[in-house]
N, C-alpha and C positions, 0 to 999 in steps of 0.2 A: 333094896333098890340099888342096882349097880349103875354107877355113873363114873365118868372119867373127867377130871377137871382139866381145863386149859390153863397154861401158864405162859406168860410172855418171856420167861427166862429159860425155857427149854426149847430144843430144836422143834420147829414146826408150830410153836405156840404163837397165838395171835396176841397182839398188844390189846389189852382190855379196853373197850370203849372206842377203839379206832377202826377196827376191822369188823365187817359184817357181810352177810350174803348180799345185801343191797337190794332185796326184793321189796319194792315200795308198795305195790298193790296187794293187799292181803287176799290170798286165793279165795276164801269164802265169799268176799264181795263180788269177785268176778263170776263165781258160780251162781250166786243169787241174781245178778244182773242178767246173765245168760238165760236163767230159768224164767225170769219175768218177761224177757223178750220172746222166748219160746211160747209162753202162755198167750201173749198178745198176738203173735203171729198165728197161733193155732185158732184163736177166737176169730180172727179176721179172715184167714185163709185156711180153713180146716183141711187137714190131710187125714186119710183113713189110717186105722190102727187095728190092733187085735180086738177080739171080742172082750167086752168089759169084765166078765168073770175071770178070764185068763189074765188080762192085763192087771187087774186088781191083785190077784194072788202073786203073780210074778213080781210086780212092782213092790208089793209089801215086803216080800222076802228080801229083795235087793236093798230096799231102803232100811230094813231092820239090820241087816249085816253092816251096811254103811254106817248107820247110827252107832252100832256096837263098836266098830273100829274107832270112831271119833270119841265116844264117851269113855272108852278105856285108855285111849292114847293121851288125852289131855291130863288126867290126874297122874299118869305115869311120867309125863314130861315135867309137870310141876313138882312132883315128889323128887325127881332126879335133878332138880335145879337147872333144867334146860329152859329154853325160851320159846314162847309162842309167837314172838314178834319176828316176822320174817325180815325185817329191816335192821334188826339189832344184833349185837354180839351174843354169843353163847359162852357160858363159862363151864358147861358140862355137856358131855356126850352121853345121852341116855341110850342104854343098850339092853334094857330089861323090859318086862311087860310085853306089850304088842311089838315093841322094837326088837324083840328077839326073832320075829318072823318077817318083818317088813321094815325097811329103813324109813318108809313114809306112810305109816298106817293112817295118819290124818288125811292125807291126800287121797289115798285109796278109799277111805271112808267117804270123802266128799264126792268122788266119782260114783261110787255105788249108791249113795243117798240121792244124788242128782238123777242118776239113771232110774232108780226105783221110783222116785216121785214122778218123773216124766212118764214112766210106763203106767203107774197107777192112774194118772190123769189123762192117759191116752194122748199125750202131747208129743206128736211126731216131730214138730219143729224143734222142741227142746232136745229130743234125741239126736237130731242132726248136729247139735252143738257138742255132743259128747267127745267125739274124736278131736275136734279143734281144741276143746278144753284140756284134754289129756296131753295133746302135743304142746300146748302153751305151758301147762304145769311142768311137763318134762324139761322143756328147753329154757323157760324164763324163770322158773322157780327152783326146781330140783337141781338142775346142773349148777346154777350159781351157789346154791346152798352146799352142794357137794364140794365145789372148789374151796369155799370158805372153810368147811369142816376139815378138809385136807390140810389147809394152812394152819388151822387152829389145833388140830389133834394129830397131825402127821401119820406116822406108821400105825398108831392105835386105830385111827379111823380107817385106814386102808385094810387093816386086818379084819375089822368089823365088816367092811364091804365085801371081803372075800368069802364070808360065810352067811351073810344076810342079804337077801335080794332087795333091789330097789323098790319094787312095787309089791310083789307077793311071791 
């Protein structure tokens, strides 16, 4: 497992315990809330969707890929001594496993899982939340995390960004 440790005594290093991305709302909670709101709206004000066999197959495929992104990212993050806490500091930059292909495989997985579940359940209202969720994740979660990681890991993080895409 390849990781890079942060140190407060090197240039770009964050002071342990004092610096963090500052993301207070865990993204999975936002996605769950949006999904539940979408289900409630779809039940109350039904909107048309694809034929059920098509929706079920497409949705299952998207949800499976999303779940795979998440279930492979979490152990990679933990093995690499990274953090799952979006409000806390990180002592290591994880750049292996799914992080070789995406800087944010867990967020990518959340979007795919959310979209797949909405498609499987023919929940048009929830699908209307996908773009706002992606924009929120990009601006209120990923960008603050990136600024923090640049402070914590400096040129090492910038080099990682130069060859690994933000989403995919």
